[in-house]
C-alpha positions in Angstrom: 126.4 -6.6 99.0 125.1 -3.4 96.5 128.1 -4.8 93.9 126.2 -8.5 94.3 123.1 -7.2 93.7 124.2 -4.9 90.6 126.4 -8.2 89.3 123.4 -9.9 89.4 121.0 -7.4 87.7 123.2 -6.6 84.6 123.4 -9.3 81.7 124.7 -9.6 78.3 122.6 -8.3 75.6 121.2 -11.2 73.1 122.6 -10.9 69.5 120.0 -10.3 67.1 120.0 -10.6 63.3 119.7 -7.9 60.7 116.1 -6.8 59.9 116.7 -7.0 56.2 117.5 -10.3 56.1 114.1 -11.6 56.9 112.4 -8.8 55.1 114.6 -10.1 52.1 113.4 -13.8 52.9 110.1 -12.7 53.1 110.1 -11.0 50.1 111.4 -14.5 48.4 108.3 -16.1 49.8 105.7 -13.5 48.5 107.1 -13.4 45.3 106.8 -17.2 45.4 103.5 -16.9 46.3 102.1 -14.3 43.7 104.0 -16.5 41.2 102.3 -19.3 42.2 98.8 -17.9 42.1 99.5 -16.6 38.6 101.2 -19.8 36.9 100.1 -22.6 39.3 99.8 -25.0 35.8 103.7 -24.1 35.0 104.7 -24.3 38.7 103.5 -27.7 39.0 104.7 -28.9 35.5 108.2 -28.1 36.7 107.9 -29.8 39.7 106.4 -33.1 38.4 109.0 -32.7 35.5 112.1 -33.1 38.2 110.7 -36.3 38.8 109.0 -37.5 35.6 111.0 -38.1 32.4 107.2 -38.1 30.7 106.2 -34.9 32.1 109.8 -33.9 31.1 109.5 -34.2 27.7 105.9 -32.5 27.3 107.7 -29.8 28.7 110.5 -29.8 26.3 107.7 -30.0 23.9 106.0 -26.3 24.6 108.0 -23.6 22.4 110.2 -21.4 24.4 108.6 -22.5 27.5 112.3 -21.8 29.4 111.9 -18.2 28.0 108.8 -17.5 30.2 108.3 -15.1 32.5 107.7 -17.9 35.2 110.9 -19.4 34.4 112.9 -16.0 34.6 111.4 -15.0 37.8 112.1 -18.7 39.2 115.6 -18.4 37.9 116.4 -14.6 39.8 114.7 -15.9 43.1 117.2 -19.1 42.6 120.1 -16.9 42.5 118.5 -14.6 45.3 117.8 -18.0 47.8 121.1 -19.4 46.8 123.1 -15.9 47.3 121.2 -16.0 50.8 122.3 -19.2 52.1 125.7 -18.1 51.2 125.4 -14.8 53.4 124.0 -16.5 56.3 126.7 -19.3 55.8 129.7 -16.8 55.7 128.0 -14.9 58.7 128.1 -18.3 60.6 131.6 -18.7 59.6 132.4 -14.8 60.9 134.3 -13.4 57.4 134.7 -10.1 57.2 133.0 -9.5 53.7 129.7 -10.0 55.4 130.4 -6.3 57.5 129.2 -4.8 54.5 125.5 -6.3 54.8 123.0 -6.3 52.2 125.7 -4.8 49.5 127.5 -7.9 50.1 124.4 -10.5 49.6 123.3 -8.6 46.2 126.9 -9.3 44.9 126.8 -13.2 45.6 123.5 -13.1 44.4 124.0 -12.1 41.1 127.6 -13.5 41.0 125.5 -17.2 41.2 122.9 -15.7 38.7 125.6 -14.8 36.1 127.8 -17.7 36.9 124.8 -20.4 36.3 123.2 -18.1 33.1 127.1 -18.2 31.6 127.0 -21.8 31.9 123.6 -22.3 29.9 125.0 -20.0 27.0 128.3 -22.0 27.2 126.3 -25.6 26.8 124.1 -24.0 23.8 127.1 -22.5 22.2 128.8 -26.4 22.7 125.7 -27.4 21.0 125.9 -25.3 18.4 129.6 -25.8 17.6 129.6 -29.7 17.8 126.3 -29.9 16.4 124.6 -31.5 19.2 121.8 -29.5 19.9 119.3 -31.6 20.9 121.2 -33.6 24.0 122.5 -30.3 24.9 118.9 -28.7 25.0 117.4 -31.8 26.9 120.3 -31.8 29.4 120.1 -27.9 29.6 116.0 -28.6 30.9 117.3 -30.7 33.5 119.8 -28.4 34.7 116.9 -25.3 34.8 114.7 -28.0 36.5 117.1 -28.8 38.9 118.1 -25.2 39.8 114.5 -24.4 40.3 113.7 -27.5 42.6 116.6 -27.0 44.6 115.3 -22.8 45.2 112.3 -24.4 46.3 113.9 -26.9 48.7 116.8 -24.0 50.2 113.8 -21.4 50.6 112.6 -23.2 53.9 116.2 -24.3 54.7 117.2 -20.3 54.5 114.3 -19.1 56.6 115.0 -21.3 59.7 118.6 -20.7 59.2 117.9 -16.7 59.7 115.7 -17.3 62.5 118.0 -19.8 64.8 120.8 -19.3 67.1 124.5 -19.5 65.8 124.8 -22.9 67.5 122.6 -24.1 64.6 124.8 -22.8 61.4 127.0 -26.0 61.2 123.8 -28.2 61.1 122.1 -25.9 58.5 125.1 -26.4 56.4 125.3 -29.7 56.8 121.4 -30.2 55.4 122.5 -28.1 52.3 125.4 -30.0 51.3 123.0 -33.4 51.5 120.3 -31.8 49.4 123.4 -30.3 46.9 124.6 -33.7 46.9 121.3 -35.6 46.1 120.2 -33.2 43.5 123.6 -33.7 42.1 124.0 -37.0 41.9 120.1 -37.3 40.7 121.1 -34.9 37.9 124.0 -37.2 37.0 122.0 -40.5 36.5 119.1 -38.7 34.9 121.1 -37.1 32.6 123.3 -40.1 31.9 120.6 -42.2 31.2 118.7 -39.9 29.3 121.7 -39.0 27.1 123.5 -42.3 26.6 120.1 -44.4 26.0 119.8 -42.2 22.5 123.5 -40.8 21.5 126.2 -43.1 21.3 129.6 -41.4 22.4 132.3 -42.6 25.0 131.0 -42.5 28.9 134.5 -40.9 29.9 133.3 -37.6 28.3 130.3 -37.2 30.2 132.7 -37.9 33.1 135.0 -35.2 32.2 131.7 -32.8 31.5 130.5 -32.8 34.9 134.2 -32.7 36.5 135.1 -29.6 34.3 131.4 -27.6 34.1 129.6 -29.0 37.3 131.9 -30.1 40.3 135.0 -27.4 39.6 132.9 -24.4 39.1 131.0 -25.1 42.4 134.4 -25.9 44.0 135.8 -22.2 42.7 132.2 -19.9 43.3 132.5 -21.2 47.4 136.5 -20.3 47.0 135.6 -17.1 45.3 132.6 -16.0 48.1 135.7 -16.9 50.8 134.8 -20.4 52.3 
């Protein structure tokens, strides 16, 4: 009888997430809030330019706009937000690398920032070599806007992922894949229309570019991280 009472009173401890994950996510939201208060006009232009060609054209006319502090901070936030999602997804998949915790998250985030930063540099180099700097510049603008708006969409997703039980992990991963697919398709259509309507070259080149510098690098990045 005593053993049965003891067995009823005993239970399993509820799994708890890492405190630093929540602190990091709050810091990302706080950084965006400060950025929104300080550069609200520029942030509104970024969001509008993602959907409006006219707003994108006005943004491209501004000198060194993509080298300004709001864009640099947003690019860093993009890397750390997507890095947090990859960390949470890796934790859901129970990868061994996740055991290192914060260092793994920082490494993944810097890999993402370095990878996409290198991609921008390669595109500018190709534009200089083949003397197509204007269309490449327009395409890089679309890429920047895609990254920044993806970061904004992923922030609430990452927060929900971190606060939910592990059973919902596959649900959030599915939402992330759908969001990335929508952003990628929109980016492909918009870049294709803008470039092909102003510059004449075989469409197959554009398709080959997207396969080699858009789809393949993403698959390689996912494989390197351990998925």
